[in-house]
C-alpha positions as CSV (number, residue, x, y, z in Angstrom):
1,M,-26.3,14.0,-16.5
2,K,-23.5,13.4,-19.0
3,Q,-20.0,14.7,-18.4
4,L,-18.4,17.2,-20.9
5,H,-16.0,14.7,-22.2
6,E,-18.9,12.3,-23.1
7,M,-20.9,15.1,-24.8
8,I,-17.9,16.1,-26.8
9,A,-17.3,12.6,-28.2
10,E,-21.0,12.1,-28.8
11,Y,-21.2,15.4,-30.8
12,R,-18.0,14.7,-32.8
13,K,-18.6,11.2,-34.0
14,P,-21.9,11.6,-36.0
15,K,-20.4,14.7,-37.6
16,G,-17.5,12.6,-39.0
17,I,-14.9,14.8,-37.2
18,T,-11.9,12.7,-36.2
19,Q,-9.8,13.1,-33.1
20,T,-6.8,13.6,-35.5
21,C,-8.6,16.4,-37.2
22,I,-9.3,18.1,-33.8
23,S,-5.7,17.5,-32.8
24,E,-4.4,19.2,-36.0
25,V,-6.6,22.3,-35.7
26,T,-6.2,22.8,-31.9
27,G,-2.6,21.7,-31.4
28,I,-3.6,19.3,-28.7
29,D,-1.9,16.0,-28.9
30,N,-4.1,13.3,-30.5
31,K,-3.5,10.9,-27.6
32,R,-4.6,13.6,-25.2
33,I,-7.8,14.1,-27.2
34,S,-8.5,10.4,-26.8
35,N,-7.8,10.5,-23.1
36,I,-10.0,13.5,-22.7
37,E,-12.9,11.9,-24.5
38,T,-12.7,8.7,-22.4
39,G,-12.4,10.6,-19.2
40,R,-8.8,9.3,-18.4
41,V,-7.6,12.8,-18.0
42,E,-9.1,16.0,-16.7
43,L,-10.3,18.4,-19.4
44,K,-8.7,21.8,-18.9
45,A,-10.7,25.0,-19.6
46,E,-8.3,26.1,-22.3
47,E,-8.5,22.7,-24.0
48,F,-12.3,22.7,-23.8
49,I,-12.5,26.2,-25.5
50,L,-10.1,25.1,-28.2
51,I,-11.9,21.8,-28.9
52,C,-15.3,23.5,-29.0
53,Q,-14.4,26.6,-31.1
54,K,-11.7,25.3,-33.5
55,G,-12.3,21.5,-33.4
56,L,-16.1,21.3,-33.4
57,G,-17.1,24.8,-34.6
58,V,-19.4,25.5,-31.7
59,S,-19.4,27.8,-28.7
60,P,-18.4,26.3,-25.4
61,S,-21.9,27.3,-24.2
62,F,-23.3,24.8,-26.5
63,F,-22.3,22.2,-24.0
64,T,-22.2,24.1,-20.7
65,S,-25.7,25.7,-20.9
66,R,-27.1,22.2,-20.2
67,F,-25.2,22.2,-16.9
68,L,-26.3,25.7,-16.0
69,E,-30.0,25.0,-16.6
70,T,-29.9,22.2,-14.0
71,K,-28.1,24.1,-11.3
72,K,-30.4,27.0,-10.8
73,D,-30.6,28.4,-7.3
74,Y,-34.2,28.1,-6.0
75,S,-33.4,29.1,-2.4
76,A,-34.4,32.8,-2.9
């Protein structure tokens, strides 16, 4: 399964949204956006929410629901 940082980059690029644009609307440094997308730094929850909502115009659950579906508890 892909990591969040990979899914963010893969969603952003075809839409023509630049890292600079995300940086401008979120206030997150452009270099940090780059490092997040490449997995060089850990994505903080606050950054994830800002990138999703302000930068990409989607709910964070757009990406996280995929994780939740695969981690269902079948032990009951």
